Backbone bond lengths (Angstrom), bond angles and torsions (degrees), N, CA, C in turn:
res aa  C-N    CA-C-N  psi(-1)  N-CA   C-N-CA  omega(-1)  CA-C   N-CA-C  phi
1 M - - - 1.439 - - 1.524 111.05 -
2 G 1.309 117.98 -34.74 1.455 121.22 -179.71 1.515 112.78 -62.90
3 T 1.333 117.12 -36.19 1.460 119.62 179.35 1.518 111.02 -67.89
4 N 1.326 117.64 -35.26 1.454 120.74 178.72 1.526 110.33 -63.06
5 I 1.319 116.68 -41.74 1.461 120.14 179.19 1.521 110.26 -68.06
6 K 1.325 116.96 -39.83 1.465 120.19 177.84 1.526 110.67 -62.93
7 N 1.318 116.84 -45.30 1.469 120.47 178.61 1.519 111.48 -62.94
8 R 1.310 116.35 -37.50 1.459 120.48 179.44 1.528 111.25 -67.20
9 I 1.331 116.60 -41.65 1.463 120.49 178.39 1.524 110.39 -66.69
10 I 1.321 117.34 -40.54 1.470 120.56 177.59 1.523 110.45 -62.33
11 L 1.334 117.27 -43.59 1.462 120.31 177.40 1.532 111.08 -63.91
12 D 1.328 117.22 -39.34 1.462 120.36 177.70 1.525 111.44 -61.42
13 I 1.321 117.36 -41.28 1.463 121.42 178.24 1.524 110.20 -65.04
14 F 1.331 117.28 -43.09 1.465 120.90 177.26 1.533 111.28 -61.57
15 I 1.321 116.83 -40.51 1.460 120.06 -179.55 1.528 110.52 -66.24
16 I 1.325 117.58 -43.67 1.468 119.92 177.96 1.522 110.25 -62.10
17 F 1.326 116.43 -43.57 1.463 120.27 177.20 1.526 111.12 -60.99
18 S 1.327 116.82 -42.02 1.465 119.53 -178.35 1.522 112.13 -70.43
19 I 1.321 117.60 -33.74 1.462 119.90 177.30 1.523 110.24 -64.56
20 I 1.326 116.18 -38.82 1.462 120.08 -176.73 1.525 111.94 -77.65
21 T 1.338 118.37 -36.90 1.466 119.46 -170.19 1.523 116.07 -115.82
22 L 1.308 119.01 -28.59 1.461 121.36 -172.42 1.525 111.53 -100.58
23 P 1.331 118.11 169.42 1.470 120.66 178.61 1.528 111.83 -62.59
24 W 1.320 115.86 158.75 1.462 121.99 -175.72 1.518 112.07 -61.10
25 W 1.333 117.82 -36.13 1.456 120.52 -174.86 1.532 111.25 -69.21
26 F 1.340 117.94 -30.04 1.459 120.32 177.22 1.527 110.57 -68.94
27 S 1.325 115.97 -40.92 1.467 120.59 176.90 1.525 110.47 -64.55
28 A 1.322 116.82 -40.18 1.465 120.68 179.50 1.523 111.03 -63.67
29 I 1.325 117.07 -39.92 1.467 120.44 178.08 1.519 110.76 -64.16
30 L 1.334 117.34 -42.88 1.469 120.49 178.63 1.524 111.66 -64.54
31 I 1.319 117.30 -39.90 1.464 120.09 179.24 1.522 110.84 -67.15
32 L 1.324 117.64 -42.99 1.470 120.38 177.46 1.523 111.09 -64.98
33 F 1.329 117.02 -35.65 1.464 121.06 174.92 1.527 110.09 -62.40
34 G 1.331 116.98 -43.94 1.467 120.88 178.91 1.513 112.11 -63.15
35 I 1.335 116.91 -40.61 1.465 120.56 177.57 1.524 110.13 -63.00
36 F 1.323 116.15 -39.51 1.462 119.98 -176.22 1.533 112.23 -75.17
37 V 1.324 117.82 -35.78 1.461 120.75 -173.52 1.525 113.00 -86.62
38 F 1.320 117.87 -44.00 1.461 121.05 -173.50 1.518 111.23 -98.28
39 K 1.315 114.03 144.68 1.452 119.83 177.17 1.530 108.66 -80.82
40 F 1.313 117.09 137.96 1.464 123.82 -179.75 1.527 111.72 55.48
41 F 1.300 116.90 52.91 1.467 122.29 178.94 1.525 108.87 -86.05
42 Y 1.325 114.76 73.89 1.458 120.11 -176.57 1.521 112.86 -86.19
43 E 1.303 117.73 1.79 1.460 120.34 176.26 1.521 111.21 -66.33
44 F 1.332 116.95 -18.37 1.462 120.07 -179.31 1.522 111.15 -58.84
45 I 1.323 117.86 -27.38 1.461 120.67 178.02 1.522 109.94 -64.95
46 L 1.329 116.41 -46.37 1.464 120.01 178.71 1.520 111.68 -66.49
47 F 1.331 116.91 -38.37 1.462 120.15 179.39 1.525 111.25 -67.52
48 G 1.323 117.16 -38.29 1.455 120.54 176.38 1.522 111.77 -65.21
49 L 1.336 115.75 -41.29 1.464 119.43 176.63 1.523 111.54 -64.85
50 L 1.333 116.59 -40.06 1.459 120.50 179.15 1.523 110.91 -63.68
51 A 1.314 117.04 -47.16 1.462 120.82 -179.22 1.533 111.21 -63.74
52 D 1.312 116.38 -42.80 1.459 119.14 179.63 1.527 111.83 -69.72
53 S 1.310 117.30 -35.85 1.462 119.82 178.92 1.521 111.67 -67.48
54 L 1.320 116.64 -34.82 1.455 119.50 -178.57 1.521 113.25 -80.33
55 Y 1.333 118.11 -40.96 1.460 120.37 -166.80 1.515 116.23 -123.12
56 S 1.306 119.27 -10.32 1.456 120.10 -173.10 1.528 112.07 -79.81
57 V 1.313 113.40 147.88 1.462 121.57 177.04 1.531 106.85 -127.42
58 P 1.323 118.10 136.97 1.474 118.54 177.91 1.524 111.16 -60.13
59 R 1.312 117.03 135.36 1.462 122.19 -179.54 1.520 109.40 -116.98
60 E 1.303 115.30 143.74 1.458 119.95 179.50 1.528 111.31 -67.97
61 F 1.329 116.78 -28.26 1.466 120.76 -179.47 1.527 110.86 -61.60
62 F 1.335 116.57 -35.65 1.460 121.64 -179.09 1.524 111.75 -100.80
63 T 1.317 117.39 26.24 1.464 124.14 -178.55 1.528 111.30 51.22
64 S 1.321 115.57 49.01 1.463 124.68 177.96 1.523 113.30 61.45
65 F 1.330 117.41 23.77 1.465 121.02 175.70 1.513 108.18 -79.08
66 Q 1.325 117.77 129.15 1.447 121.52 -171.50 1.529 113.42 -96.59
67 F 1.301 119.55 -26.34 1.463 122.14 -171.37 1.530 111.51 -94.50
68 I 1.314 115.95 66.13 1.461 122.12 -176.00 1.525 111.25 -76.60
69 S 1.324 118.26 -39.97 1.474 120.93 178.76 1.518 111.04 -62.96
70 L 1.303 116.79 -43.46 1.461 120.64 178.21 1.523 110.71 -61.02
71 L 1.319 116.79 -43.48 1.458 120.97 179.24 1.526 111.12 -63.49
72 L 1.325 117.05 -40.61 1.455 121.17 177.96 1.525 111.42 -62.42
73 F 1.338 117.09 -45.17 1.463 120.37 -179.82 1.530 111.16 -67.06
74 L 1.310 117.35 -35.52 1.465 119.61 177.60 1.522 111.31 -65.57
75 F 1.339 116.87 -39.91 1.463 119.91 178.59 1.526 112.25 -71.13
76 L 1.324 117.67 -29.75 1.457 120.26 -179.98 1.523 113.52 -85.17
77 F 1.316 117.59 -16.30 1.457 120.68 -177.12 1.525 112.30 -64.06
78 V 1.315 117.00 -46.50 1.473 120.67 -176.49 1.527 111.76 -64.63
79 P 1.357 120.23 -49.41 1.471 117.98 178.72 1.526 113.21 -64.78
80 L 1.331 117.36 -36.28 1.466 118.65 178.97 1.524 111.43 -69.13
81 D 1.319 117.11 -38.04 1.460 120.34 177.13 1.523 110.51 -64.22
82 W 1.322 116.58 -41.79 1.464 120.83 177.60 1.529 110.19 -64.62
83 L 1.328 116.86 -42.41 1.462 121.12 -178.34 1.516 112.22 -66.15
84 K 1.327 117.72 -41.35 1.461 118.93 -178.72 1.516 111.99 -68.08
85 E 1.345 118.08 -30.26 1.467 120.75 175.76 1.530 111.29 -69.82
86 R 1.331 116.62 -32.16 1.459 120.78 -179.92 1.526 112.34 -77.43
87 L 1.323 116.98 -28.54 1.459 120.33 -177.12 1.519 113.72 -84.24
88 R 1.313 117.61 -26.61 1.464 120.44 -179.91 1.513 111.06 -81.31
89 I 1.330 114.89 145.72 1.465 119.71 -179.11 1.504 109.88 -106.39
């Protein structure tokens, strides 16, 4: 169990680093990887809020809604959670 927590913390540090320094798509891949690999990976909510708070701009297409990354991760969480349960034996 200790290794799982260590791996999760290491991934969290990588995700924070990638949100601050790397392109958005790299951070999105790491977050989706975390959702798929770890059980109850609810840190994606904080990471989505962090990314949107730092870089998001209100768009007229989304009726000035600013938290698009968070919304995307919330919509992808349920299908990925369902898929990972179906793939594991």
